[in-house]
N, C-alpha and C positions, 0 to 999 in steps of 0.2 A: 710377424713379419720376418722374412728371411734376411739374414745379414749379408747374403751374397747379392741380392737384387733389392735394393731399397727404393730405387726410383729409376725409371728408364733413362733419365738424363745423367745419372751418376755412374761412373765406371766402378767395377769391383775393386775393393781395397780392404785391408784389414779394418774391421769395424768393431769398436768397443761399444759398451752400453751408452756412453756419453754421445758418441757419434750417431748412433741409431736414434736417440732421443732428439738430437739436433735436426736430423733429416725429417723425422716425423713432425716436428714443430714448424719447420720452414717450408716443407713440401707435403702438406696433408693429402693423403690419397683420395679423400672424399671431397676435395675442393671443387666448387662449382663457381663459374664466373657470375658476378652479379648481373641482374637484369638492367640494361642501360636505360637511363632516363631519356626523355624526348629532347630536352634542351639543357645545355650546360652554359654557365657563364664563362668558364675557362676549361680548356683541354690542354693538359701538359703532357708532352711526349718525352719520356725519359725520366727515370727515377733516380737520377744522380743528385748531387748536393743542391744544384740550382733548381731542378724540377721539384724536389721534395720541399724546398723552402718556399717556392712560389705557390705550390698547391696548398701547403699548410697555412701560409699567411692569408691567402684568399679565402680558404675555408673558415678561418677564424673571423674574417670580416663578413661571413654569411653567404659567400658565393657558392654556387653549386659547381663542384670541380670534379673532373675526370682525370685520373692519372694513368697513363698507358706506359707499362714497363716493357712489355714485349708482345709481339703478335703471335 
């Protein structure tokens, strides 16, 4: 992977080995969106602290949850 263009959403900046590994782990180039289920018990829009808490707690209770971070 080139250190100049790590991801189309990240501007060029001096990149060290740590930064390159961080980008690879948080924005994998081979990521594919999961196939959506037909029906969810809860759809949470926004992965902020409230959205993550709601999605996590409902999933722990056995609900089928979809978490939408961005479109």
